[in-house]
Structure formats: structure tokens, C-alpha cells
C-alpha positions, 0 to 999 in steps of 0.5 A: 500500500506504499505510495497510495497517498502520492500527490496528496496533502494532509493536515495532522493536528496535535502532530508534534508528539505521540500518536499525532507524530506517528500519523504524520510520519506514516502519511508521509511515508505513504506519499503525502505532504503534511502540515504538522499542526501543534500548539507547541510550534517547536515540536511541530517544526521538528516533526515537519523536518522528519517528514521532509527527511522522508522525501515529502514536503513538511510544514510546521504550524503553531496552531491552537485548534480550540480557537476559531482563528486557529482553525481558520489559520490551520486550513489556510496554512495548508492551502498556502503551502500545498495549494490543495488539501485531501486529508484532515486528521483531527488528533489534538486532544487533552485529558484530565484525571479526576473523580467526577466531583472534582471536575470544574466547569472550567476543565469541562469547557476546556476539554469539550472545546479541544476534543469535540468542538474543535474537531467539528469546526475544523471539519467544517473549515476543511470541507470546501477544500476536500470536496470531490474525494477527500477524507477526514479521520477523527481520533476518538478513543475507546473512552467514547464507548466505555465507562470512564469514571476517572476521566468522565469529561474526556469520555463524553468528549470522545463519544461526541467525536464518534457521534459527529463523525457519523453525522458528518459522514452523512452530511458530507457524502454528497461532496464525496468526502468520507469521514471516519474515526479511530478509537485507540485503547491505551497507547504508550505515549507521554499522555498515557504515562502521565495519566498512569503515573501521576493521575492514578494517585489523584483518584486513590489508586497506586501509580501504574494501576490504570495500565494494569487494569487495562492489560488485564482485559486486553487479549493481545497482552500489551499497550498499543503503540502510536504506529498501530494507530497510524497504520489504521489512519493511513488505511482509512485514507487509502483507496482500499477504504473507499467504501467506508464512511461513518465508522468508528474503528477500535485499535485496542488489542481486543479490549473492546469489540464494538 
């Protein structure tokens, strides 16, 4: 399937590290030019250089997707850099570990703005440029399908991503834009490590307990890797997924089957 994105231009939000970085590099390896967007501009530029090292055009953009101006600049920067846009990957996200009674309204709003609202409006901003055969891949989470007592707002936001993916898949279909999402389980990233080591004690659990609990129910017996998610994203952008839209694919080692 190498080269199936040749001549294509992609945006990856939250592309400066973790899953986003792996996605940007996989899309580049499969032929795409990539705009790497991240609130940390230095990280975005570093990944853009890695994209360039793979022989593709890489552009870093310091963008806050939680703002209207940031989302407009995101799409404008891609069009300015590449003159076209075929793929949008909404990966940027945040999580906070708290008991439900400790969640503040400010935290709730911040998580919803970044994880759900920004995804919806980024899709709308990109739509005119994707018409005629583009695709959108939203990074949700199995937290959108499971109970999440220690990060409830995060779970709600990811359930929202799954829902908006289905709705926009129908709404964008007349323009031949496919919209799908990927629902990773726990992945070995800095975000998971922080949740597992620092967040668990915040809710009265020993450090590392979240990983232990998840592995207990994972048939494949390991945490995910960022590259596991990136491969599925690349597939969803490929012609092989041309008849798929509105789907929420689990990448969870068997932790979740629906």
C-alpha cells in the first residue's frame, strides 16, 4: 500500500508528539505532504523536518485548534503551502484525571472545546477544500464507548467525536468526502504515562494501576503503540477504504469489540 497517498496533502493536528507524530510520519511515508499542526510550534517544526527527511514536503504550524482563528489559520496554512488539501486528521486532544466531583466547569469547557468542538469546526473549515474525494479521520478513543469514571469529561468528549463523525459522514457524502474515526485503547505515549503515573494517585489508586487494569482485559497482552494507530489512519485514507464512511474503528488489542 506504499505510495497510495502520492500527490496528496494532509493536515495532522496535535502532530508534534505521540500518536499525532506517528500519523504524520506514516502519511508521509505513504506519499503525502503534511502540515504538522501543534500548539507547541517547536515540536511541530521538528516533526515537519522528519517528514521532509522522508522525501515529502513538511510544514510546521503553531496552531491552537480550540480557537476559531486557529482553525481558520490551520486550513489556510495548508492551502498556502500545498495549494490543495485531501486529508484532515483531527488528533489534538487533552485529558484530565479526576473523580467526577472534582471536575470544574472550567476543565469541562476546556476539554469539550479541544476534543469535540474543535474537531467539528475544523471539519467544517476543511470541507470546501476536500470536496470531490477527500477524507477526514477523527481520533476518538475507546473512552467514547466505555465507562470512564476517572476521566468522565474526556469520555463524553470522545463519544461526541464518534457521534459527529457519523453525522458528518452523512452530511458530507454528497461532496464525496468520507469521514471516519479511530478509537485507540491505551497507547504508550507521554499522555498515557502521565495519566498512569501521576493521575492514578489523584483518584486513590497506586501509580501504574490504570495500565494494569487495562492489560488485564486486553487479549493481545500489551499497550498499543502510536504506529498501530497510524497504520489504521493511513488505511482509512487509502483507496482500499473507499467504501467506508461513518465508522468508528477500535485499535485496542481486543479490549473492546464494538
